[in-house]
N, C-alpha and C positions, 0 to 999 in steps of 0.2 A: 588130391595128388600133388606133389610138386612138379612144376614144368620142367621137362627134361633139359632144358637149357639152362635154368637155374640150377638144377642138381649137378648138372657137369661142372658149371663155373664156381661153384661153391665148393667143391672139391676136385679141380681139374685134374690134380696129381694122382687120385685115387681113380679118377675115370681112365687116365692113360696107362695106368698100372695094368688095367685089363688087356692092354694090347701091345706093351712093350715088356721083353724080356730081361731080367735082371734089374740092376740098380736103376731107378727113375731118374735119369738125367741123361743129357745128350753124351752119345759114346758108350752108355750102358757100362756092361761089365767089363769089356775091352778097355775103355778109359779109367774105370777104377782101378784094374790091374795096373795099367801103366801109371797112374799116378802113385799107387802103392810101391812101385819099384823105383820111380824117381826120388821118393822119399825114403828109401831105403829099408822097407819093412820086411823083415824076414824072421828067423826063430827068435822066441825070447823077445822082440821089441815089444814095448809097453805101448799100446796104442789106445787113443780114445777116438771114436767116431762121434762128432757131435751132430746132432740131428740125424741119426743112425735111422729112422724109419722102419722098415720091415726087417733090416739087418742084413741085407745082402752084402754089403761092403764087409761087415763084421765077419760073415763066413769066409769071404776071400783073404781077409787078413789071416784068419785062424788055420786056414790051409796051408799057409805060409810058415805056420808055427808061432806067429805072433800072440802075445797075452792082451785080448783085445776086448774093450767094454764100450758099450755104447749109451749115450745121452740123449732122451729124447723126451720132448713136453708130454707126449701121449706113448709111453713105452711098452713094449711086450716082452717081457722078459729081461729090460734093462735098466739102467738107472733113470728115475724121472728127474729132470732138471731144464734149466732155462740156459740161454746162450750167455745171458748177462750175468748168471750166477750159477756156476757149475758147481756140483756137490762133490767136488774132488779136492786132495790135498795139493800143496804147493809142489810143483816139481815132481810129480807123479807119473809123468808120461813122458816117452820118448819122441812120439809123434801124435799129433793131433789131426784127424782127417776131418774136412768140413767141405762137403759136396753139395753146392746149390741151397746152403741154408743161411748163409750170413744175410742174402737179401730179406730174412724175415726178422732180423735183429732190430729192437727199437733203436737201439744206438749201435753203430758199427765200431767206434772206437772201445765202448765198454765190452763189447763182444771181443776184441782183438785183445784187449788187455786180460780179459779171463783166460783166453786160451794161452797167453804167454805166462800167465801165474801158473798154470798146471803143467807147463813144459820143463823139463830140466834143463840147465845151461847146454847149450848146444843142440837143442830139441829142434824138431822140424814141424813146420805148418804145411800141411798139404791140402790146398784149397781150390775149388772150383767154384764158379759162380756166372750169372747172367749179367753181362755190361751192356751200356747204351752209349754210343759214340755218335755225338750230335744231338739232334732234337729228339725228344722222346715222342713216338709215333702217337697221333691223335686217337684213343681207344676209350671206350666207355671205362669207369674207374674200377668197376667189378672185373673187367678183364686184365687192367694193368696190376690190380692186386693179384689176381689168380696167377699171372706169369711173370710175378716177381719184377714187375717193371715202374715200382713206385720208388718215391724217395730219389737220392742222389746215386745214379746205376753208373755213371761213366768210368771207364778204364783208370785214368789217370787218378780220379778221386779214390779208387780201392786200391792202387798200387802206393798212392801216397799213405793213406791211413795204415797199411800194413807197414810201412817204414816207419810212420810215427810211432807206432806200438812197440819199436824196439826191434823188428826182425831185419834181417838182411835178406833179401829177394835173391835166390841163386838162379831161377829161370821162371819164364812164363811162356805159355803157349796159349794159341788161338785154336778154338775148337768149332769154326762156324761152320765146317762140313758136318761136323757130327750133328750140330743143332738143325741142318737140312735134312739129314739122314734121318733123324728122330721123327720130324714133321712127315716125311714122305712114309715112315714106317707107319705111324699112326693113320694117314690118309688111305694107305693100303689095306688097312684092317675096317675101315669102317667110312661108309659114303656120308660123311657130314653135310657135304653140300645138298646132297638129295635130302636128308633128314631136315634140315634147316630150311630148304625150300617148301618144305611142307607146313611150315609153321608161321608163313605169313609175314606181316611186317616186322614181328619180333624175330623171327628169324633171320630176316634179311638184315637187320642191324648186326646181329651176331655174325653172320656170313661177312659182312663189310669190315667188322673188327678183325676178324681172322685173316682176311685178305690183306689188311694193312699191316699187320703183324708179319705175315708171309713175304710182303715187299719189304720191310725194315730188315727181316733176316736176310734177303737175297741181295740186297744193296750193302750189306754190312753195317747197317746201323744197330741193330740187334745183334749180338754175339755171344760167345761163351768162352770163357778164358780159364786156365788153371795156373798154379803156381806153386813153387817150393820155396820156403823160406825158413831160416834158421835164426834162432834166440841168439 
C-alpha cells in the first residue's frame, strides 16, 4: 500500500479536491467568475479553457451563455491536448482561459505562442498562476513539483513572456489573500499536522516543507497572480 504522504504528494490537487469547493485554485469559484468577467465572457463568447481539469470553469462560462470547450491531457468529455500543441484551428477563440496550468508547460514561450495562435485578432488571454518573488523556498523536489514551484516562476519573467508572445497586458491582480484562504480552508478540513506527526521522521520532513511554504506565502515570496491580456 502506498504511503499516504507519497499518495498525497503524487496528486496534491486531487487530494485537495476532496476539501475545496469548486475550481481547484486560490479563490475558487469566485476568482474564476471574476476572471471571466474581466475577460468579457458572455453570451456567444467562444472560450477555450486550457487545462480544464474537472470542467468547473467550463460550467461557469456556459452559464453565461459562452460557447466553451476544454482542453486537457486527461479529458473527461473534452478535447485531449497539450499546452504546446493545442488541437484547435487558428483564430477559433475569443478568449483563452488558463488557470494555474502554465506552470506545467515544458516551454512557457511555446505554450503562449499556441495560445496566441488559437485566439482571433483582439482576443483575450485570461491567465492566473503561481509566482515566486525572490529566492525559491528550500523544499524537497517532489514538493516543489507538486505545488508548481519548479523552473523560473518569478512575476517579472511571467509578465515579460506574455508580452514577448505578442500580448498587451491590460491589468494584473495579486491574489495572495486567496492563497492564504485556500491554505486555511484545507487546514480547517484535515488535521495534517497531527497526521504527519504520527509518521515519524518522514512525516516531520513533510511537515517542515509545508511550514516552509506557509512562511513563503505569508511573507509574499510565493503568491498567485491573474491577468487579462489582448492579442
